[in-house]
Each structure stands twice: as C-alpha cells, then as structure tokens.
C-alpha positions in Angstrom: 35.2 -9.6 25.5 31.6 -10.0 26.7 30.5 -8.8 23.4 32.6 -11.4 21.5 31.3 -14.2 23.8 27.7 -13.0 23.3 28.1 -13.1 19.5 29.7 -16.5 19.6 26.7 -17.8 21.5 24.3 -16.2 19.0 26.1 -17.9 16.2 26.1 -21.3 17.9 22.3 -21.0 18.5 21.6 -20.0 14.9 23.8 -22.8 13.6 21.8 -25.3 15.6 18.6 -23.8 14.2 20.0 -24.1 10.7 20.8 -27.7 11.2 17.3 -28.4 12.5 16.0 -26.8 9.3 18.0 -29.3 7.3 16.4 -32.1 9.2 12.8 -30.9 9.3 12.5 -28.8 6.1 10.5 -25.6 6.0 8.6 -24.9 9.2 5.8 -22.9 7.6 3.6 -23.9 4.7 4.4 -21.6 1.9 1.1 -21.8 0.1 0.3 -18.3 1.1 3.2 -16.9 -1.0 3.2 -16.3 -4.7 4.7 -19.2 -6.6 7.9 -17.4 -7.3 8.6 -17.0 -3.6 8.7 -20.7 -2.9 12.3 -21.8 -2.2 14.1 -25.1 -2.0 15.9 -25.1 1.3 17.9 -28.3 0.7 21.1 -26.1 0.2 20.7 -24.1 3.4 23.8 -25.0 5.4 25.3 -23.7 8.6 26.0 -20.0 8.4 23.8 -19.4 5.3 20.6 -18.7 7.2 20.1 -14.9 7.1 18.8 -14.9 10.7 22.3 -15.8 11.9 23.6 -12.6 10.3 20.8 -10.6 11.9 21.6 -11.9 15.4 25.3 -11.2 14.9 24.6 -7.5 14.3 22.5 -6.8 17.4 23.8 -3.8 19.2 21.0 -2.6 21.6 21.5 -3.5 25.2 18.9 -6.1 26.3 16.4 -4.8 28.9 14.7 -7.3 31.0 12.2 -5.1 32.7 8.4 -5.5 33.0 7.6 -3.5 29.9 9.8 -5.7 27.7 8.5 -8.9 29.4 4.9 -7.8 28.8 5.6 -7.5 25.0 7.5 -10.8 24.9 4.5 -12.6 26.6 2.3 -11.4 23.8 4.6 -12.8 21.1 5.0 -16.0 23.0 1.2 -16.4 23.3 0.8 -15.8 19.5 3.5 -18.2 18.0 1.8 -18.2 14.6 2.3 -14.5 14.2 6.1 -14.7 14.2 5.9 -17.6 11.7 3.7 -15.7 9.4 5.6 -12.4 9.4 9.0 -14.1 9.0 7.6 -16.0 6.0 6.3 -12.7 4.6 9.7 -11.1 5.0 11.4 -13.6 2.6 11.7 -11.4 -0.5 12.7 -8.2 1.5 14.8 -9.2 4.5 18.1 -9.6 2.8 18.0 -6.1 1.2 17.0 -4.6 4.5 19.8 -6.4 6.4 22.3 -5.2 3.8 21.2 -1.6 4.1 21.3 -1.7 7.9 24.7 -3.2 8.0 26.1 -0.8 5.4 25.2 2.1 7.6 26.6 0.4 10.7 23.3 0.6 12.5 21.9 -1.9 15.1 20.6 -4.9 13.3 17.5 -4.8 15.5 16.3 -2.2 13.0 15.9 -4.9 10.4 13.1 -6.2 12.6 11.3 -2.8 12.6 9.1 -3.6 9.6 7.6 -6.4 11.7 6.4 -3.9 14.2 5.3 -1.3 11.6 3.7 -3.4 8.9 4.2 -7.1 9.6 6.5 -6.9 6.5 3.5 -6.2 4.3 4.4 -3.6 1.7 0.7 -2.7 1.1 0.0 -2.0 4.8 -1.8 1.2 5.4 -2.6 2.6 8.9 -3.8 5.6 10.9 -2.2 8.9 10.0 -2.0 7.8 6.3 1.2 5.8 7.0 2.1 3.4 4.1 4.6 0.6 3.2 6.9 -1.7 5.1 8.2 1.3 7.2 4.8 3.0 7.6 6.0 6.4 6.4 3.4 9.3 6.5 3.1 11.5 3.4 4.7 14.6 4.8 7.8 12.7 6.1 8.0 10.9 2.8 8.1 14.2 0.9 10.8 15.5 3.3 12.8 12.4 2.5 12.4 12.7 -1.2 10.0 9.9 -1.8 7.9 10.3 -4.9 4.1 10.3 -4.3 2.0 10.8 -7.4 -0.6 9.1 -9.5 1.7 6.5 -10.9 3.8 5.6 -7.9 4.2 5.9 -4.1 7.8 5.8 -3.0 6.7 5.0 0.6 5.8 1.5 -0.6 8.9 1.1 -2.8 11.2 -1.4 -1.2 14.6 0.2 -1.9 13.5 3.9 -1.7 11.5 3.5 1.6 14.2 1.4 3.3 16.8 4.0 2.4 14.5 6.8 3.6 13.5 5.1 6.9 17.1 4.3 7.8 18.2 7.9 6.9 15.4 9.2 9.2 16.5 6.9 12.1 20.1 8.1 11.6 19.0 11.7 11.8 17.1 11.0 14.9 20.1 9.3 16.5 22.3 12.3 15.7 19.7 14.6 17.2 19.6 12.6 20.4 23.4 12.2 20.8 23.6 8.7 19.5 20.8 7.3 21.6 19.2 4.6 19.4 16.3 4.0 21.8 15.3 7.7 21.6 15.8 7.5 17.8 13.3 4.6 17.8 10.9 6.6 20.0 11.2 9.6 17.7 10.4 7.4 14.7 7.1 6.5 16.4 6.1 9.7 18.0 8.1 12.4 16.3 11.3 14.1 17.7 9.3 17.0 19.2 7.6 14.9 21.7 10.8 13.2 22.8 12.6 16.5 23.1 9.7 17.9 25.1 9.8 14.9 27.5 13.5 15.4 28.0 13.0 19.1 28.8 10.3 18.2 31.3 12.5 15.7 33.1 15.4 18.1 33.3 13.1 20.7 34.8 12.0 18.2 37.4 15.5 17.0 38.1 14.9 13.5 36.7 16.9 11.4 34.4 16.5 11.6 30.6 17.0 8.0 29.4 14.2 6.6 27.3 13.0 4.5 30.2 12.5 7.6 32.4 10.6 9.7 29.9 6.9 10.3 30.1 5.6 9.5 26.6 2.4 8.5 24.9 1.4 4.9 25.7 2.0 3.7 22.2 5.6 5.0 22.2 6.2 3.7 25.7 5.4 0.3 24.4 7.1 0.7 21.0 10.7 0.4 22.0 10.1 -2.5 24.5 8.2 -4.3 21.7 11.3 -4.2 19.4 13.6 -5.3 22.2 11.2 -8.2 23.0 11.1 -9.2 19.4 14.9 -9.1 19.2 15.2 -11.4 22.2 12.9 -13.9 20.4 14.9 -13.8 17.2 18.1 -14.2 19.2 16.9 -17.3 21.0 13.7 -18.6 19.2 14.0 -22.1 20.6 14.1 -20.8 24.2 10.7 -19.2 23.8 9.2 -21.9 21.6 9.2 -19.7 18.5 9.9 -20.6 14.9 11.4 -18.4 12.2 11.0 -19.2 8.6 14.5 -19.7 7.2 15.7 -17.1 4.7 18.8 -17.5 2.5 21.6 -15.1 3.1 21.7 -14.0 -0.5 19.8 -11.4 -2.6 16.3 -12.5 -3.5 15.8 -10.0 -6.3 17.7 -8.2 -9.1 17.2 -4.7 -10.4 16.5 -4.6 -14.1 16.6 -1.6 -16.3 13.5 -1.4 -18.6 14.8 1.5 -20.7 11.4 3.3 -20.5 7.8 2.9 -19.5 6.4 -0.6 -19.8 3.0 -2.3 -19.3 3.2 -4.6 -16.2 1.2 -7.3 -17.9 3.8 -7.4 -20.7 6.6 -7.3 -18.2 5.2 -10.2 -16.2 4.9 -12.3 -19.4 8.5 -11.4 -20.5 9.8 -12.3 -17.0 7.7 -15.5 -16.6 6.3 -14.4 -13.2 2.8 -13.9 -12.0 1.4 -10.4 -11.5 1.2 -10.8 -7.7 4.9 -11.5 -7.6 5.7 -8.5 -9.8 3.5 -6.2 -7.7 4.9 -7.5 -4.4 8.4 -6.9 -5.5 7.4 -3.5 -6.9 4.7 -2.4 -4.5 5.3 1.3 -5.1 3.7 1.0 -8.5 0.1 2.3 -8.4 -1.1 1.6 -11.9 -0.9 -0.8 -14.8 2.5 0.4 -16.0 5.8 1.8 -14.7 5.9 5.7 -14.4 6.4 7.4 -17.7 9.1 9.7 -16.2 10.9 6.8 -14.5 12.7 5.4 -12.7 12.7 2.9 -15.5 13.5 -0.1 -13.3 11.8 -3.2 -12.0 12.7 -5.7 -9.3 12.5 -9.3 -10.4 13.4 -12.6 -8.8 17.0 -13.2 -9.6 16.2 -16.4 -11.4 14.1 -14.6 -14.0 16.0 -11.3 -14.3 18.5 -12.4 -17.1 15.8 -13.9 -19.3 13.6 -10.8 -18.9 16.4 -8.5 -20.1 17.1 -10.7 -23.1 13.4 -10.9 -24.1 12.9 -7.2 -23.5 15.8 -6.3 -25.8 13.8 -7.9 -28.7 10.8 -5.7 -28.1 10.7 -2.3 -29.8 10.4 0.7 -27.6 7.0 1.6 -29.1 5.6 -1.8 -28.4 6.2 -1.8 -24.7 2.8 -0.1 -24.3 -0.5 -0.5 -26.1 -1.9 2.6 -27.8 -5.3 3.8 -29.0 -6.0 6.6 -31.4 -8.7 8.9 -30.1 -10.5 11.6 -32.0 -11.4 14.6 -29.9 -15.1 15.4 -29.8 -16.9 18.7 -29.1 -17.0 19.3 -25.3 -14.1 16.9 -24.5 -11.6 17.8 -21.8 -8.2 16.3 -21.5 -8.8 15.4 -17.9 -12.0 13.6 -18.8 -10.3 11.7 -21.6 -7.5 10.7 -19.3 -10.0 9.4 -16.7 -11.7 7.3 -19.3 -8.4 5.6 -20.3 -7.0 5.3 -16.8 -4.1 7.6 -17.3 -3.1 11.2 -16.6 -3.8 14.3 -18.6 -0.2 15.3 -18.3 0.9 11.9 -19.9 -1.5 12.5 -22.9 -0.2 16.0 -23.3 3.5 14.9 -23.2 3.0 12.0 -25.6 1.1 14.3 -28.1 3.4 17.3 -27.7 0.6 19.5 -26.4 1.2 22.9 -24.8 -1.2 23.0 -21.8 -4.5 21.2 -21.8 -6.3 22.8 -24.7 -7.6 20.4 -27.3 -9.6 20.9 -30.5 -12.5 18.8 -31.8 -11.4 16.7 -34.7 -7.8 16.4 -33.6 -6.4 12.9 -33.0 -4.6 11.9 -29.8 -2.4 8.8 -29.2 -3.1 7.4 -25.7 -1.2 4.7 -23.9 -3.6 2.1 -22.4 -3.4 -1.1 -20.4 -3.0 -4.2 -22.6 -5.0 -6.4 -20.2 -8.3 -6.2 -18.4 -8.2 -4.3 -15.0 -8.5 -7.5 -13.0 -5.2 -8.7 -14.4 -3.4 -5.9 -12.5 -4.4 -7.6 -9.3 -2.5 -5.3 -6.8 -2.8 -2.0 -8.6 -4.3 0.8 -6.5 -7.7 0.5 -8.3 -7.9 -3.3 -7.8 -6.9 -3.2 -4.1 -9.6 -0.6 -3.6 -12.2 -2.6 -5.5 -11.4 -5.7 -3.4 -11.9 -3.8 -0.2 -15.1 -2.2 -1.4 -16.5 -5.4 -2.6 -15.7 -7.3 0.5 -18.5 -6.1 2.8 -21.7 -7.8 3.7 -25.2 -6.4 3.5 -26.4 -3.7 1.1 -23.8 -1.7 -0.8 -24.2 2.1 -0.8 -22.2 4.4 -3.1 -21.9 7.7 -1.1 -20.5 11.0 -2.4 -18.8 13.1 0.4 -20.4 16.4 1.2 -18.8 19.5 2.8 -18.7 19.0 6.5 -18.8 15.2 6.4 -16.6 13.0 8.6 -16.1 9.3 9.0 -18.0 9.6 12.3 -21.0 11.3 10.8 -21.3 9.0 7.8 -20.9 5.9 10.0 -23.6 7.2 12.4 -26.0 7.9 9.5 -25.7 4.3 8.3 -25.4 2.5 11.6 -21.9 1.1 11.0 -18.5 1.7 12.6 -16.1 4.4 11.6 -13.3 2.0 11.3 -15.4 -0.2 9.0 -16.1 2.8 6.6 -12.4 3.5 6.5 -11.4 -0.1 5.8 -14.0 -0.6 3.1 -12.3 2.3 1.2 -8.7 1.5 1.9 -8.4 4.5 4.2 -7.7 5.3 7.8 -10.1 7.0 10.2 -7.8 10.1 10.5 -7.6 10.5 6.7 -9.2 13.7 5.3 -12.4 13.5 3.3 -12.9 15.7 0.3 -16.2 16.9 -1.1 -17.1 14.9 -4.2 -15.0 11.9 -3.0 -16.7 8.6 -3.6 -17.1 6.1 -0.7 -18.6 2.6 -0.5 -20.6 1.7 2.6 -22.1 -1.6 3.4 -25.4 -1.0 5.2 -27.1 -3.7 7.4 -30.5 -2.5 6.2 -31.8 -2.3 2.6 -31.6 1.3 1.3 -33.4 0.8 -2.0 -36.0 -1.2 -3.7 -37.4 -1.6 -7.2 -35.2 0.2 -9.7 -33.2 2.0 -7.0 -30.2 -0.4 -7.0 -27.6 1.9 -5.5 -27.9 5.0 -3.3 -25.6 7.9 -2.7 -25.8 11.5 -1.7 -24.7 14.1 -4.3 -23.7 17.6 -3.6 -27.0 19.4 -3.1 -27.6 23.0 -2.2 -29.8 22.0 0.7 -30.5 19.0 2.9 -29.2 15.8 1.1 -32.2 14.2 -0.5 -30.5 13.5 -3.9 -30.3 9.8 -4.8 -28.6 7.8 -7.5 -31.1 5.7 -9.4 -30.5 3.0 -12.0 -33.6 3.2 -14.2 -34.5 0.4 -16.6 -35.9 1.8 -19.8 -39.5 0.7 -20.6 -41.4 0.4 -23.9 -42.3 3.8 -25.2 -39.7 5.7 -23.1 -37.6 8.5 -24.5 -35.0 10.6 -22.9 -37.4 13.6 -22.8 -40.1 11.5 -21.2 -37.7 10.1 -18.5 -36.3 13.6 -17.9 -39.9 14.9 -17.4 -40.8 12.0 -15.1 -37.9 12.6 -12.7 -37.8 16.4 -13.0 -34.3 16.6 -14.6 -33.1 17.7 -18.0 -32.2 15.6 -21.0 -28.8 17.3 -20.9 -28.3 16.1 -17.4 -29.1 12.5 -18.4 -26.5 12.7 -21.2 -23.9 14.1 -18.9 -24.5 11.3 -16.4 -24.5 8.6 -19.1 -21.6 9.0 -21.6 -22.8 5.9 -23.5 -26.0 7.7 -24.6 -24.3 10.6 -26.3 -23.7 8.9 -29.6 -27.0 7.0 -30.0 -30.2 8.2 -31.5 -32.6 6.0 -29.6 -32.8 4.2 -26.3 -34.4 0.7 -26.1 -36.4 -1.2 -23.5 -34.2 -2.9 -20.9 -31.4 -0.4 -21.2 -30.1 1.0 -17.9 -29.8 4.7 -17.3 -28.2 6.4 -14.3 -30.1 9.3 -12.8 -29.5 11.6 -9.8 -32.9 12.7 -8.6 -34.3 14.7 -5.7 -36.7 12.2 -4.2 -38.8 15.0 -2.6 -39.6 16.6 -6.0 -39.9 13.5 -8.2 
C-alpha cells in the first residue's frame, strides 16, 4: 500500500509540473540543439510528459544519509546543470526508458547516462570509456559491441543501451538481486565489490553497499544516482527544472538497404548533418559501414520521406566512386589512407584476394561526396576541432618508444590532461610509437621557414624536426636534399605531390624531416 500511495504522489507532482509547462512553455532555451530537435510543446498534456513515467518506475529505496545529501547539495547548487542535461536527453530518453521498463529494471537506471556522460553520446573519459553509458573497449567487446574503423558500438544509442542494461542485469544476478551493488560494480567492476564483501565477512561486518569499503569514486557513485532520482521525483521541492520530454518515440529506424554516404542521407532526409550524427553517434566516418548494419536513426517526422526518396536512388549511386590506376610502388593501405577508407573495403569492392596490386590495374574506390568539413561530427572532424582549439603555438609531435603523456607534457611545459584533451584522448590511454599528437606550446618553437615542429622516430636522441621549406629561385630537389643532408628519394617520399612533376617552382612548399645537428 505504501508503494501505491508513493506512486500516486509522484504522479500528482508530475501532473502539476506538466500543467506548469503548459502555462510557461519550455523552461530552457533550445538554441543549443540541432534544428530538428526543437519541439512544439503546446500538445504536452497531463500524463504525456516522459518524466512522469520515469518517476512511476522508481524502485530503489530512498536513502537520506549524509552521502546522498552531499551529492544532492551539489546538484541544487548547480541548477543549470540539470536543465542542460535533461535538454540534451531529449532525443534519447524515451528509448532508454522503454528499454529499462521492458526489462523490469528500476527506472532510476534511465538517469544513469546523466552520471556517466551528461547524456552526451560523444563523451570520452578516463579508461577509454565512450558513449552515453561510458563503456570501456574490453567490456564493449565482451558485450558484442562492434568497434572498428567505420563504427563504435559503444556510442550507438540502441546497441550501447542494450549492452549497458544487460551488464547491469548480470551484475544484479551476481550480487543476489542487489541493484545498489550492481551499480557499484558498473562503476568499479564486480571484482572490487566481491573483494569488499569478503573482507567485511572476514571482519564480521555487514555486506550491504553502505557498509563496504570501496574506492571513493564508487562510494559516491551510488549516492549520486539516488540524489539525482530524488531531484527528478520532486524537482519543485529542490528548485530544479527538467526540460519536458514527450512520452513518445523521438526517432524511427530506417533500413538503407546497403552502405550510404551520410551527406546524401542527410539531403534525402531533409536534416542537418549534426542531427544525423547525434542520432547515429556510433558512425565514425563519412558513410555507414559497408558490412552493415544497414540502418539509420532519423527523426520520426522525416523517416517516411527519406524511405520514399531513397527507393528512387539506384544502389550504385548511394556512394560516389573514383577510378584509380595503380602506380609502381603503390600499396593498398596507402591508397586507402589517401581516399579515407579501408584497404579491406577496396579489396572487397574490387574482388581482390589479399592486398597484392599490380601497376596499371584500375581500382574502383568509394569516396565521400562532400568536403571533410561537411561531416561535422565524424571522428576526423571531432579530432580536428579539438586539435585546432588550443592557444599558443601548435606543435605536431610524433610519439617515440617510451613516451608518456607525462613526459611529453613536461617537455613542452603543459598539463598532461591538456595534451590528452587536444587529441580527443584520456590520460590513461596508451600511446603508440609513430602516433601523431598535437600540442599547443606557450612558447614559440620555430621561426623562419620552420612552421611546425615534431619529433620523428630517430635512432638516437630526438633532434629530428619537421620543416616546411619554401622553394627559392634556382632550387632543385637535389640542391635542397644536399643543403639539408637528406636524399631526393626521401623528399619524394615525404611529398607525394612532387612525384609526378618534373620541376619545382619558387614559392612551392616542401616538407622535410631534418636532423638539426647535422644540417
């Protein structure tokens, strides 16, 4: 009976909030959302606000202890935060709520992406965790999430939600139906929770979540979710505002029947590219994966028109193609890199066995139909935006064996976290020799023709520099090579644009990697 009365009170509070929304309109300016996310809330009536459904499904027992209260005080002192994240949840929340309810899980779990990513599908944090649910690579693979050049299932809305809820369900089974321990295991891993239980039993202590000795982050993680749930249950009591969300699907799943260029898909659907990427954040590149799944999520209002227009487009016209003639010295991997695709894709399209190619043969290569900047939230463009967003002097750095974020940051007088953020990475991510990083130095590193600096992979102490040289009157490749103590073959290797020209001309830019101690 107490449970029934509690749910009635929740519904009454949410109904009052829905009525207030009718009178006052949207409580948060929606200018930060893509245009297709803007919604007319004039038809939001009592019972149609999705937050009422969320409240009615709460199952976790409230805990009014000091740890929960401390987390609640933080939310209350940052009211704009809850407004912002509930606004951002608009396209995703209904699907998450549906999946939580279908599994009979506590509806508090629909709030978990607020803790994990602030409902940002492109969030990336320490430990290489990605997506709304912040799933790390290893866990993602264990849960069957695709992670390859074309896609990252950890960011895919449907796949990651299903995987995260499956993982939480497994953890609940492991800890005898204790959802609080399942939450703690989601944050810290089941091994740490089990070890804390064993320790308490050995000491004759209780084994509830509240009695376990856990890492500080995990000790705060569960109270944070409970505090958030209390604010969602009674936002007006704590002076909070939730952006209203309709209790109806935001997107529809559309079958594309094969790989398709995202620029073409956006045009056919009548949506902007940011909307398309934010509904399909698992897509890394300029097109859907060649091997599938051949589906896109689109706003419901545009889905039907997209399907009709797509049916009129021939299968071969869903991508743009170029015919490439193989040259002597070409490698399939190098050709793939040049055209922003994968060697395997070129091999499959051209019915190649392995990666062997012969000079003179022709290859058909799928390419993007629009400039790279059009694919605003592709992996390359997100990285470029991060790398171009620093202040000071840009340095292009090539990772050497033994490098670490700490060592690189120390050498350039910047913070380790800054280096990671400039490169869309986390401090704990591994660095691989040959990997390219961008660093923004506070002091100028170069002058004259030395426009960018990086370390190569030398055999001794790193004194190799990348130099952009401007060709002068009377220069030749042999003369430049002699001046900088390199070979003409090296220059051709570093500058693909020079391989098919007979002469160089004044003003032309040539990239060189030189040892400054010997030049």
